[in-house]
CHARMM-style PDB file with segment names, atoms N, HN, CA, C and O in Angstrom:
ATOM      1  N   UNK     1      19.006   9.334  19.835  1.00  0.00      PROA
ATOM      2  CA  UNK     1      18.192   9.065  18.682  1.00  0.00      PROA
ATOM      3  C   UNK     1      17.783  10.402  18.072  1.00  0.00      PROA
ATOM      4  O   UNK     1      17.560  11.379  18.787  1.00  0.00      PROA
ATOM      5  N   UNK     2      17.687  10.436  16.762  1.00  0.00      PROA
ATOM      6  HN  UNK     2      17.868   9.642  16.181  1.00  0.00      PROA
ATOM      7  CA  UNK     2      17.276  11.638  16.034  1.00  0.00      PROA
ATOM      8  C   UNK     2      15.929  11.425  15.362  1.00  0.00      PROA
ATOM      9  O   UNK     2      15.607  10.309  14.956  1.00  0.00      PROA
ATOM     10  N   UNK     3      15.155  12.468  15.245  1.00  0.00      PROA
ATOM     11  HN  UNK     3      15.417  13.375  15.575  1.00  0.00      PROA
ATOM     12  CA  UNK     3      13.836  12.436  14.631  1.00  0.00      PROA
ATOM     13  C   UNK     3      13.961  12.270  13.114  1.00  0.00      PROA
ATOM     14  O   UNK     3      14.773  12.940  12.476  1.00  0.00      PROA
ATOM     15  N   UNK     4      13.155  11.377  12.546  1.00  0.00      PROA
ATOM     16  HN  UNK     4      12.495  10.832  13.065  1.00  0.00      PROA
ATOM     17  CA  UNK     4      13.151  11.174  11.103  1.00  0.00      PROA
ATOM     18  C   UNK     4      12.534  12.357  10.369  1.00  0.00      PROA
ATOM     19  O   UNK     4      12.850  12.597   9.203  1.00  0.00      PROA
ATOM     20  N   UNK     5      11.661  13.093  11.037  1.00  0.00      PROA
ATOM     21  HN  UNK     5      11.404  12.898  11.984  1.00  0.00      PROA
ATOM     22  CA  UNK     5      10.977  14.219  10.405  1.00  0.00      PROA
ATOM     23  C   UNK     5      11.850  15.471  10.348  1.00  0.00      PROA
ATOM     24  O   UNK     5      11.944  16.117   9.304  1.00  0.00      PROA
ATOM     25  N   UNK     6      12.503  15.820  11.491  1.00  0.00      PROA
ATOM     26  HN  UNK     6      12.427  15.295  12.339  1.00  0.00      PROA
ATOM     27  CA  UNK     6      13.220  17.103  11.543  1.00  0.00      PROA
ATOM     28  C   UNK     6      14.668  16.989  12.003  1.00  0.00      PROA
ATOM     29  O   UNK     6      15.372  17.998  12.062  1.00  0.00      PROA
ATOM     30  N   UNK     7      15.124  15.791  12.328  1.00  0.00      PROA
ATOM     31  HN  UNK     7      14.552  14.972  12.281  1.00  0.00      PROA
ATOM     32  CA  UNK     7      16.477  15.528  12.845  1.00  0.00      PROA
ATOM     33  C   UNK     7      16.690  16.096  14.241  1.00  0.00      PROA
ATOM     34  O   UNK     7      17.831  16.231  14.682  1.00  0.00      PROA
ATOM     35  N   UNK     8      15.621  16.427  14.937  1.00  0.00      PROA
ATOM     36  HN  UNK     8      14.694  16.317  14.579  1.00  0.00      PROA
ATOM     37  CA  UNK     8      15.716  16.928  16.296  1.00  0.00      PROA
ATOM     38  C   UNK     8      15.975  15.809  17.292  1.00  0.00      PROA
ATOM     39  O   UNK     8      15.970  14.631  16.935  1.00  0.00      PROA
ATOM     40  N   UNK     9      16.198  16.185  18.531  1.00  0.00      PROA
ATOM     41  HN  UNK     9      16.201  17.142  18.821  1.00  0.00      PROA
ATOM     42  CA  UNK     9      16.463  15.236  19.606  1.00  0.00      PROA
ATOM     43  C   UNK     9      15.192  14.505  20.014  1.00  0.00      PROA
ATOM     44  O   UNK     9      14.153  15.131  20.228  1.00  0.00      PROA
ATOM     45  N   UNK    10      15.271  13.183  20.124  1.00  0.00      PROA
ATOM     46  HN  UNK    10      16.114  12.674  19.951  1.00  0.00      PROA
ATOM     47  CA  UNK    10      14.139  12.343  20.523  1.00  0.00      PROA
ATOM     48  C   UNK    10      14.404  11.809  21.926  1.00  0.00      PROA
ATOM     49  O   UNK    10      15.496  11.316  22.211  1.00  0.00      PROA
ATOM     50  N   UNK    11      13.397  11.908  22.808  1.00  0.00      PROA
ATOM     51  HN  UNK    11      12.510  12.308  22.577  1.00  0.00      PROA
ATOM     52  CA  UNK    11      13.526  11.455  24.189  1.00  0.00      PROA
ATOM     53  C   UNK    11      12.449  10.412  24.498  1.00  0.00      PROA
ATOM     54  O   UNK    11      11.396  10.406  23.859  1.00  0.00      PROA
ATOM     55  N   UNK    12      12.701   9.532  25.468  1.00  0.00      PROA
ATOM     56  HN  UNK    12      13.556   9.537  25.987  1.00  0.00      PROA
ATOM     57  CA  UNK    12      11.669   8.563  25.871  1.00  0.00      PROA
ATOM     58  C   UNK    12      10.469   9.279  26.494  1.00  0.00      PROA
ATOM     59  O   UNK    12      10.622  10.293  27.174  1.00  0.00      PROA
ATOM     60  N   UNK    13       9.280   8.738  26.250  1.00  0.00      PROA
ATOM     61  HN  UNK    13       9.156   7.914  25.697  1.00  0.00      PROA
ATOM     62  CA  UNK    13       8.071   9.347  26.809  1.00  0.00      PROA
ATOM     63  C   UNK    13       6.964   8.308  26.922  1.00  0.00      PROA
ATOM     64  O   UNK    13       6.915   7.354  26.146  1.00  0.00      PROA
ATOM     65  N   UNK    14       6.088   8.497  27.884  1.00  0.00      PROA
ATOM     66  HN  UNK    14       6.128   9.272  28.514  1.00  0.00      PROA
ATOM     67  CA  UNK    14       4.887   7.680  27.991  1.00  0.00      PROA
ATOM     68  C   UNK    14       3.822   8.306  27.111  1.00  0.00      PROA
ATOM     69  O   UNK    14       3.593   9.515  27.147  1.00  0.00      PROA
ATOM     70  N   UNK    15       3.171   7.455  26.312  1.00  0.00      PROA
ATOM     71  HN  UNK    15       3.357   6.473  26.282  1.00  0.00      PROA
ATOM     72  CA  UNK    15       2.115   7.908  25.416  1.00  0.00      PROA
ATOM     73  C   UNK    15       0.802   7.362  25.962  1.00  0.00      PROA
ATOM     74  O   UNK    15       0.611   6.149  26.047  1.00  0.00      PROA
ATOM     75  N   UNK    16      -0.100   8.263  26.329  1.00  0.00      PROA
ATOM     76  HN  UNK    16       0.055   9.249  26.260  1.00  0.00      PROA
ATOM     77  CA  UNK    16      -1.366   7.873  26.940  1.00  0.00      PROA
ATOM     78  C   UNK    16      -2.453   7.776  25.883  1.00  0.00      PROA
ATOM     79  O   UNK    16      -2.733   8.745  25.178  1.00  0.00      PROA
ATOM     80  N   UNK    17      -3.063   6.606  25.777  1.00  0.00      PROA
ATOM     81  HN  UNK    17      -2.836   5.819  26.350  1.00  0.00      PROA
ATOM     82  CA  UNK    17      -4.202   6.382  24.888  1.00  0.00      PROA
ATOM     83  C   UNK    17      -5.414   6.103  25.761  1.00  0.00      PROA
ATOM     84  O   UNK    17      -5.278   5.936  26.973  1.00  0.00      PROA
ATOM     85  N   UNK    18      -6.580   6.049  25.171  1.00  0.00      PROA
ATOM     86  HN  UNK    18      -6.691   6.185  24.186  1.00  0.00      PROA
ATOM     87  CA  UNK    18      -7.789   5.848  25.962  1.00  0.00      PROA
ATOM     88  C   UNK    18      -7.808   4.488  26.650  1.00  0.00      PROA
ATOM     89  O   UNK    18      -8.370   4.353  27.737  1.00  0.00      PROA
ATOM     90  N   UNK    19      -7.201   3.481  26.031  1.00  0.00      PROA
ATOM     91  HN  UNK    19      -6.744   3.591  25.148  1.00  0.00      PROA
ATOM     92  CA  UNK    19      -7.267   2.140  26.605  1.00  0.00      PROA
ATOM     93  C   UNK    19      -5.985   1.681  27.284  1.00  0.00      PROA
ATOM     94  O   UNK    19      -6.003   0.673  27.990  1.00  0.00      PROA
ATOM     95  N   UNK    20      -4.877   2.384  27.096  1.00  0.00      PROA
ATOM     96  HN  UNK    20      -4.862   3.203  26.522  1.00  0.00      PROA
ATOM     97  CA  UNK    20      -3.605   1.913  27.659  1.00  0.00      PROA
ATOM     98  C   UNK    20      -2.564   3.024  27.687  1.00  0.00      PROA
ATOM     99  O   UNK    20      -2.780   4.123  27.176  1.00  0.00      PROA
ATOM    100  N   UNK    21      -1.448   2.711  28.290  1.00  0.00      PROA
ATOM    101  HN  UNK    21      -1.272   1.818  28.706  1.00  0.00      PROA
ATOM    102  CA  UNK    21      -0.288   3.605  28.315  1.00  0.00      PROA
ATOM    103  C   UNK    21       0.853   2.874  27.624  1.00  0.00      PROA
ATOM    104  O   UNK    21       1.136   1.717  27.934  1.00  0.00      PROA
ATOM    105  N   UNK    22       1.509   3.553  26.686  1.00  0.00      PROA
ATOM    106  HN  UNK    22       1.280   4.494  26.434  1.00  0.00      PROA
ATOM    107  CA  UNK    22       2.588   2.956  25.915  1.00  0.00      PROA
ATOM    108  C   UNK    22       3.894   3.681  26.183  1.00  0.00      PROA
ATOM    109  O   UNK    22       3.914   4.891  26.409  1.00  0.00      PROA
ATOM    110  N   UNK    23       4.978   2.932  26.156  1.00  0.00      PROA
ATOM    111  HN  UNK    23       4.963   1.949  25.973  1.00  0.00      PROA
ATOM    112  CA  UNK    23       6.299   3.533  26.220  1.00  0.00      PROA
ATOM    113  C   UNK    23       6.716   3.853  24.792  1.00  0.00      PROA
ATOM    114  O   UNK    23       6.633   2.992  23.917  1.00  0.00      PROA
ATOM    115  N   UNK    24       7.153   5.055  24.550  1.00  0.00      PROA
ATOM    116  HN  UNK    24       7.220   5.755  25.261  1.00  0.00      PROA
ATOM    117  CA  UNK    24       7.542   5.463  23.210  1.00  0.00      PROA
ATOM    118  C   UNK    24       8.576   6.557  23.254  1.00  0.00      PROA
ATOM    119  O   UNK    24       9.314   6.688  24.231  1.00  0.00      PROA
ATOM    120  N   UNK    25       8.631   7.349  22.190  1.00  0.00      PROA
ATOM    121  HN  UNK    25       8.031   7.243  21.397  1.00  0.00      PROA
ATOM    122  CA  UNK    25       9.579   8.441  22.082  1.00  0.00      PROA
ATOM    123  C   UNK    25       8.877   9.661  21.534  1.00  0.00      PROA
ATOM    124  O   UNK    25       7.848   9.559  20.865  1.00  0.00      PROA
ATOM    125  N   UNK    26       9.460  10.846  21.833  1.00  0.00      PROA
ATOM    126  HN  UNK    26      10.295  10.929  22.377  1.00  0.00      PROA
ATOM    127  CA  UNK    26       8.905  12.096  21.341  1.00  0.00      PROA
ATOM    128  C   UNK    26      10.036  13.044  20.985  1.00  0.00      PROA
ATOM    129  O   UNK    26      11.013  13.170  21.723  1.00  0.00      PROA
ATOM    130  N   UNK    27       9.893  13.712  19.838  1.00  0.00      PROA
ATOM    131  HN  UNK    27       9.099  13.609  19.238  1.00  0.00      PROA
ATOM    132  CA  UNK    27      10.875  14.706  19.421  1.00  0.00      PROA
ATOM    133  C   UNK    27      10.600  16.002  20.168  1.00  0.00      PROA
ATOM    134  O   UNK    27       9.463  16.474  20.196  1.00  0.00      PROA
ATOM    135  N   UNK    28      11.626  16.579  20.771  1.00  0.00      PROA
ATOM    136  HN  UNK    28      12.550  16.197  20.748  1.00  0.00      PROA
ATOM    137  CA  UNK    28      11.430  17.818  21.526  1.00  0.00      PROA
ATOM    138  C   UNK    28      11.381  19.041  20.612  1.00  0.00      PROA
ATOM    139  O   UNK    28      11.071  20.138  21.077  1.00  0.00      PROA
ATOM    140  N   UNK    29      11.679  18.877  19.327  1.00  0.00      PROA
ATOM    141  HN  UNK    29      11.930  17.986  18.949  1.00  0.00      PROA
ATOM    142  CA  UNK    29      11.643  20.000  18.394  1.00  0.00      PROA
ATOM    143  C   UNK    29      10.281  20.084  17.694  1.00  0.00      PROA
ATOM    144  O   UNK    29       9.610  21.114  17.766  1.00  0.00      PROA
ATOM    145  N   UNK    30       9.868  18.995  17.011  1.00  0.00      PROA
ATOM    146  HN  UNK    30      10.412  18.159  16.953  1.00  0.00      PROA
ATOM    147  CA  UNK    30       8.631  19.056  16.222  1.00  0.00      PROA
ATOM    148  C   UNK    30       7.439  18.377  16.882  1.00  0.00      PROA
ATOM    149  O   UNK    30       6.309  18.553  16.426  1.00  0.00      PROA
ATOM    150  N   UNK    31       7.664  17.597  17.954  1.00  0.00      PROA
ATOM    151  HN  UNK    31       8.582  17.455  18.324  1.00  0.00      PROA
ATOM    152  CA  UNK    31       6.563  16.961  18.662  1.00  0.00      PROA
ATOM    153  C   UNK    31       6.157  15.602  18.136  1.00  0.00      PROA
ATOM    154  O   UNK    31       5.219  15.003  18.660  1.00  0.00      PROA
ATOM    155  N   UNK    32       6.835  15.094  17.113  1.00  0.00      PROA
ATOM    156  HN  UNK    32       7.597  15.581  16.687  1.00  0.00      PROA
ATOM    157  CA  UNK    32       6.543  13.754  16.579  1.00  0.00      PROA
ATOM    158  C   UNK    32       6.609  12.735  17.712  1.00  0.00      PROA
ATOM    159  O   UNK    32       7.619  12.659  18.412  1.00  0.00      PROA
ATOM    160  N   UNK    33       5.544  11.948  17.903  1.00  0.00      PROA
ATOM    161  HN  UNK    33       4.723  12.010  17.335  1.00  0.00      PROA
ATOM    162  CA  UNK    33       5.497  10.919  18.940  1.00  0.00      PROA
ATOM    163  C   UNK    33       5.290   9.574  18.276  1.00  0.00      PROA
ATOM    164  O   UNK    33       4.467   9.448  17.369  1.00  0.00      PROA
ATOM    165  N   UNK    34       6.033   8.560  18.720  1.00  0.00      PROA
ATOM    166  HN  UNK    34       6.702   8.663  19.456  1.00  0.00      PROA
ATOM    167  CA  UNK    34       5.922   7.242  18.122  1.00  0.00      PROA
ATOM    168  C   UNK    34       6.364   6.193  19.113  1.00  0.00      PROA
ATOM    169  O   UNK    34       7.022   6.488  20.111  1.00  0.00      PROA
ATOM    170  N   UNK    35       5.985   4.940  18.815  1.00  0.00      PROA
ATOM    171  HN  UNK    35       5.450   4.700  18.005  1.00  0.00      PROA
ATOM    172  CA  UNK    35       6.376   3.807  19.645  1.00  0.00      PROA
ATOM    173  C   UNK    35       6.911   2.705  18.732  1.00  0.00      PROA
ATOM    174  O   UNK    35       7.082   2.921  17.533  1.00  0.00      PROA
ATOM    175  N   UNK    36       7.174   1.529  19.296  1.00  0.00      PROA
ATOM    176  HN  UNK    36       7.035   1.353  20.270  1.00  0.00      PROA
ATOM    177  CA  UNK    36       7.758   0.451  18.510  1.00  0.00      PROA
ATOM    178  C   UNK    36       6.831  -0.040  17.410  1.00  0.00      PROA
ATOM    179  O   UNK    36       7.303  -0.443  16.347  1.00  0.00      PROA
ATOM    180  N   UNK    37       5.524  -0.016  17.639  1.00  0.00      PROA
ATOM    181  HN  UNK    37       5.140   0.311  18.503  1.00  0.00      PROA
ATOM    182  CA  UNK    37       4.579  -0.445  16.605  1.00  0.00      PROA
ATOM    183  C   UNK    37       4.639   0.503  15.411  1.00  0.00      PROA
ATOM    184  O   UNK    37       4.656   0.054  14.265  1.00  0.00      PROA
ATOM    185  N   UNK    38       4.671   1.794  15.667  1.00  0.00      PROA
ATOM    186  HN  UNK    38       4.657   2.158  16.598  1.00  0.00      PROA
ATOM    187  CA  UNK    38       4.767   2.779  14.589  1.00  0.00      PROA
ATOM    188  C   UNK    38       6.069   2.582  13.810  1.00  0.00      PROA
ATOM    189  O   UNK    38       6.062   2.581  12.579  1.00  0.00      PROA
ATOM    190  N   UNK    39       7.184   2.415  14.523  1.00  0.00      PROA
ATOM    191  HN  UNK    39       7.190   2.415  15.523  1.00  0.00      PROA
ATOM    192  CA  UNK    39       8.465   2.191  13.847  1.00  0.00      PROA
ATOM    193  C   UNK    39       8.428   0.931  12.997  1.00  0.00      PROA
ATOM    194  O   UNK    39       8.910   0.937  11.864  1.00  0.00      PROA
ATOM    195  N   UNK    40       7.865  -0.145  13.526  1.00  0.00      PROA
ATOM    196  HN  UNK    40       7.473  -0.149  14.446  1.00  0.00      PROA
ATOM    197  CA  UNK    40       7.765  -1.398  12.778  1.00  0.00      PROA
ATOM    198  C   UNK    40       6.961  -1.200  11.494  1.00  0.00      PROA
ATOM    199  O   UNK    40       7.381  -1.636  10.422  1.00  0.00      PROA
ATOM    200  N   UNK    41       5.812  -0.546  11.602  1.00  0.00      PROA
ATOM    201  HN  UNK    41       5.471  -0.192  12.473  1.00  0.00      PROA
ATOM    202  CA  UNK    41       4.974  -0.322  10.424  1.00  0.00      PROA
ATOM    203  C   UNK    41       5.661   0.555   9.390  1.00  0.00      PROA
ATOM    204  O   UNK    41       5.564   0.283   8.193  1.00  0.00      PROA
ATOM    205  N   UNK    42       6.345   1.588   9.821  1.00  0.00      PROA
ATOM    206  HN  UNK    42       6.424   1.809  10.794  1.00  0.00      PROA
ATOM    207  CA  UNK    42       7.051   2.464   8.886  1.00  0.00      PROA
ATOM    208  C   UNK    42       8.169   1.730   8.158  1.00  0.00      PROA
ATOM    209  O   UNK    42       8.355   1.913   6.955  1.00  0.00      PROA
ATOM    210  N   UNK    43       8.907   0.906   8.881  1.00  0.00      PROA
ATOM    211  HN  UNK    43       8.756   0.758   9.858  1.00  0.00      PROA
ATOM    212  CA  UNK    43      10.048   0.228   8.279  1.00  0.00      PROA
ATOM    213  C   UNK    43       9.642  -0.959   7.415  1.00  0.00      PROA
ATOM    214  O   UNK    43      10.291  -1.222   6.403  1.00  0.00      PROA
ATOM    215  N   UNK    44       8.591  -1.680   7.784  1.00  0.00      PROA
ATOM    216  HN  UNK    44       8.064  -1.465   8.606  1.00  0.00      PROA
ATOM    217  CA  UNK    44       8.259  -2.930   7.115  1.00  0.00      PROA
ATOM    218  C   UNK    44       7.061  -2.881   6.176  1.00  0.00      PROA
ATOM    219  O   UNK    44       6.915  -3.756   5.323  1.00  0.00      PROA
ATOM    220  N   UNK    45       6.197  -1.869   6.316  1.00  0.00      PROA
ATOM    221  HN  UNK    45       6.316  -1.158   7.009  1.00  0.00      PROA
ATOM    222  CA  UNK    45       4.988  -1.874   5.508  1.00  0.00      PROA
ATOM    223  C   UNK    45       4.779  -0.609   4.697  1.00  0.00      PROA
ATOM    224  O   UNK    45       4.422  -0.675   3.520  1.00  0.00      PROA
ATOM    225  N   UNK    46       4.992   0.506   5.296  1.00  0.00      PROA
ATOM    226  HN  UNK    46       5.282   0.559   6.251  1.00  0.00      PROA
ATOM    227  CA  UNK    46       4.569   1.748   4.673  1.00  0.00      PROA
ATOM    228  C   UNK    46       5.706   2.642   4.220  1.00  0.00      PROA
ATOM    229  O   UNK    46       5.449   3.647   3.557  1.00  0.00      PROA
ATOM    230  N   UNK    47       6.943   2.330   4.543  1.00  0.00      PROA
ATOM    231  HN  UNK    47       7.152   1.514   5.082  1.00  0.00      PROA
ATOM    232  CA  UNK    47       8.050   3.206   4.196  1.00  0.00      PROA
ATOM    233  C   UNK    47       8.105   4.404   5.116  1.00  0.00      PROA
ATOM    234  O   UNK    47       7.301   4.522   6.040  1.00  0.00      PROA
ATOM    235  N   UNK    48       9.018   5.260   4.877  1.00  0.00      PROA
ATOM    236  HN  UNK    48       9.672   5.163   4.126  1.00  0.00      PROA
ATOM    237  CA  UNK    48       9.202   6.443   5.716  1.00  0.00      PROA
ATOM    238  C   UNK    48       8.359   7.597   5.189  1.00  0.00      PROA
ATOM    239  O   UNK    48       8.436   7.921   4.004  1.00  0.00      PROA
ATOM    240  N   UNK    49       7.558   8.222   6.046  1.00  0.00      PROA
ATOM    241  HN  UNK    49       7.496   7.959   7.009  1.00  0.00      PROA
ATOM    242  CA  UNK    49       6.721   9.335   5.579  1.00  0.00      PROA
ATOM    243  C   UNK    49       7.542  10.544   5.161  1.00  0.00      PROA
ATOM    244  O   UNK    49       7.030  11.418   4.462  1.00  0.00      PROA
ATOM    245  N   UNK    50       8.786  10.615   5.565  1.00  0.00      PROA
ATOM    246  HN  UNK    50       9.202   9.904   6.133  1.00  0.00      PROA
ATOM    247  CA  UNK    50       9.606  11.764   5.194  1.00  0.00      PROA
ATOM    248  C   UNK    50      10.238  11.581   3.824  1.00  0.00      PROA
ATOM    249  O   UNK    50      10.700  12.560   3.237  1.00  0.00      PROA
ATOM    250  N   UNK    51      10.277  10.361   3.292  1.00  0.00      PROA
ATOM    251  HN  UNK    51       9.902   9.566   3.769  1.00  0.00      PROA
ATOM    252  CA  UNK    51      10.913  10.144   2.000  1.00  0.00      PROA
ATOM    253  C   UNK    51       9.912   9.841   0.890  1.00  0.00      PROA
ATOM    254  O   UNK    51      10.216  10.056  -0.284  1.00  0.00      PROA
ATOM    255  N   UNK    52       8.742   9.355   1.231  1.00  0.00      PROA
ATOM    256  HN  UNK    52       8.494   9.181   2.184  1.00  0.00      PROA
ATOM    257  CA  UNK    52       7.739   9.044   0.215  1.00  0.00      PROA
ATOM    258  C   UNK    52       6.682  10.135   0.217  1.00  0.00      PROA
ATOM    259  O   UNK    52       6.161  10.510   1.267  1.00  0.00      PROA
ATOM    260  N   UNK    53       6.372  10.637  -0.971  1.00  0.00      PROA
ATOM    261  HN  UNK    53       6.796  10.332  -1.824  1.00  0.00      PROA
ATOM    262  CA  UNK    53       5.375  11.695  -1.086  1.00  0.00      PROA
ATOM    263  C   UNK    53       4.153  11.161  -1.805  1.00  0.00      PROA
ATOM    264  O   UNK    53       4.253  10.317  -2.695  1.00  0.00      PROA
ATOM    265  N   UNK    54       3.002  11.667  -1.406  1.00  0.00      PROA
ATOM    266  HN  UNK    54       2.921  12.353  -0.683  1.00  0.00      PROA
ATOM    267  CA  UNK    54       1.782  11.302  -2.105  1.00  0.00      PROA
ATOM    268  C   UNK    54       1.753  12.003  -3.456  1.00  0.00      PROA
ATOM    269  O   UNK    54       2.250  13.122  -3.581  1.00  0.00      PROA
ATOM    270  N   UNK    55       1.178  11.360  -4.471  1.00  0.00      PROA
ATOM    271  HN  UNK    55       0.774  10.451  -4.370  1.00  0.00      PROA
ATOM    272  CA  UNK    55       1.058  12.029  -5.764  1.00  0.00      PROA
ATOM    273  C   UNK    55       0.099  13.213  -5.661  1.00  0.00      PROA
ATOM    274  O   UNK    55      -0.853  13.192  -4.880  1.00  0.00      PROA
ATOM    275  N   UNK    56       0.363  14.228  -6.450  1.00  0.00      PROA
ATOM    276  HN  UNK    56       1.136  14.245  -7.084  1.00  0.00      PROA
ATOM    277  CA  UNK    56      -0.487  15.415  -6.439  1.00  0.00      PROA
ATOM    278  C   UNK    56      -1.859  15.068  -6.985  1.00  0.00      PROA
ATOM    279  O   UNK    56      -1.983  14.287  -7.928  1.00  0.00      PROA
ATOM    280  N   UNK    57      -2.886  15.650  -6.390  1.00  0.00      PROA
ATOM    281  HN  UNK    57      -2.786  16.285  -5.623  1.00  0.00      PROA
ATOM    282  CA  UNK    57      -4.247  15.458  -6.883  1.00  0.00      PROA
ATOM    283  C   UNK    57      -4.516  16.535  -7.916  1.00  0.00      PROA
ATOM    284  O   UNK    57      -4.553  17.723  -7.596  1.00  0.00      PROA
ATOM    285  N   UNK    58      -4.702  16.114  -9.151  1.00  0.00      PROA
ATOM    286  HN  UNK    58      -4.672  15.149  -9.411  1.00  0.00      PROA
ATOM    287  CA  UNK    58      -4.929  17.078 -10.225  1.00  0.00      PROA
ATOM    288  C   UNK    58      -6.265  16.800 -10.903  1.00  0.00      PROA
ATOM    289  O   UNK    58      -6.721  15.659 -10.979  1.00  0.00      PROA
ATOM    290  N   UNK    59      -6.870  17.859 -11.385  1.00  0.00      PROA
ATOM    291  HN  UNK    59      -6.500  18.786 -11.323  1.00  0.00      PROA
ATOM    292  CA  UNK    59      -8.087  17.704 -12.157  1.00  0.00      PROA
ATOM    293  C   UNK    59      -9.336  17.511 -11.318  1.00  0.00      PROA
ATOM    294  O   UNK    59     -10.391  17.179 -11.859  1.00  0.00      PROA
ATOM    295  N   UNK    60      -9.246  17.707 -10.024  1.00  0.00      PROA
ATOM    296  HN  UNK    60      -8.389  17.976  -9.584  1.00  0.00      PROA
ATOM    297  CA  UNK    60     -10.431  17.583  -9.172  1.00  0.00      PROA
ATOM    298  C   UNK    60     -10.749  18.936  -8.567  1.00  0.00      PROA
ATOM    299  O   UNK    60      -9.863  19.634  -8.075  1.00  0.00      PROA
ATOM    300  N   UNK    61     -11.996  19.291  -8.607  1.00  0.00      PROA
ATOM    301  HN  UNK    61     -12.716  18.724  -9.007  1.00  0.00      PROA
ATOM    302  CA  UNK    61     -12.387  20.535  -7.946  1.00  0.00      PROA
ATOM    303  C   UNK    61     -12.882  20.208  -6.545  1.00  0.00      PROA
ATOM    304  O   UNK    61     -13.421  19.126  -6.313  1.00  0.00      PROA
ATOM    305  N   UNK    62     -12.705  21.117  -5.629  1.00  0.00      PROA
ATOM    306  HN  UNK    62     -12.267  21.996  -5.817  1.00  0.00      PROA
ATOM    307  CA  UNK    62     -13.109  20.897  -4.260  1.00  0.00      PROA
ATOM    308  C   UNK    62     -14.606  21.120  -4.055  1.00  0.00      PROA
ATOM    309  O   UNK    62     -15.160  20.666  -3.054  1.00  0.00      PROA
ATOM    310  N   UNK    63     -15.268  21.808  -4.980  1.00  0.00      PROA
ATOM    311  HN  UNK    63     -14.818  22.177  -5.793  1.00  0.00      PROA
ATOM    312  CA  UNK    63     -16.664  22.168  -4.784  1.00  0.00      PROA
ATOM    313  C   UNK    63     -17.669  21.162  -5.303  1.00  0.00      PROA
ATOM    314  O   UNK    63     -18.865  21.338  -5.071  1.00  0.00      PROA
ATOM    315  N   UNK    64     -17.255  20.135  -5.982  1.00  0.00      PROA
ATOM    316  HN  UNK    64     -16.284  19.992  -6.171  1.00  0.00      PROA
ATOM    317  CA  UNK    64     -18.289  19.213  -6.404  1.00  0.00      PROA
ATOM    318  C   UNK    64     -18.025  18.685  -7.708  1.00  0.00      PROA
ATOM    319  OT1 UNK    64     -18.808  17.884  -8.219  1.00  0.00      PROA
TER     320      UNK     64
END
């Protein structure tokens, strides 16, 4: 499997959360970690973060 972010090698890995342990994958190049829920959401609801860009924020100042 290849990473969607950097095309690096993805390996199986256990992902430890505060309430559970999940089986998932991790890219050995960029560190992207994901599981089946993340893949499902990216493919069916939110699109791929590597292909969709947020619109630029223009006309707003950071100071107030």
